[in-house]
N, C-alpha and C positions, 0 to 999 in steps of 0.2 A: 423436633421434627420441622418446626417452622423455620428455624435457622438453616437447615439443610435445603429446604425448598427455596428460600430467598437466595442462597448461594448458587444453586443450580440456575435459577432464573437470571441472576446477574451474569453468570458465565455465558448463558445463551445470548443475552443482550450484547455482551462484549464480542462474541463471535460474529453475530449478525452485523454489528457496526464495523468490525474489522473487514468483513467481506464486502460491505457496501462502500466503505471509504478508501481503504488501502488497496485491496486486491481486485477491484473491479477491472476487467481487462480493457475496457474502452476509455473510461474517464477517471480511473482511480489514481491515487497518488503514485502507485508503483509505475503505471504507464507514463506519468508525467516525469518521474525521475529517470526512467529509461530513455525517454525522448531527449531530455537535457543532457544526459550522459552520452548518448549517441552523437548529439551535436558537438559536444566538447571533444569527443574522440576524433570526429571528422576535422575539426579546426586544428587539433594537435597534429593530425596526420598530414595536413596540407601546409604546415609551417615550413618555411625555407630557412636553411641554416645560413 
């Protein structure tokens, strides 16, 4: 029973950390990657052959 409780608690911690670090809409890693990707797309779009 203790092992199951520890596993569930660890999963909850992982989900909370993921939501706070990766998926946060304003300052998360996902937003940072989207911003850099958008900048790269714009630079590629404006290249002259």
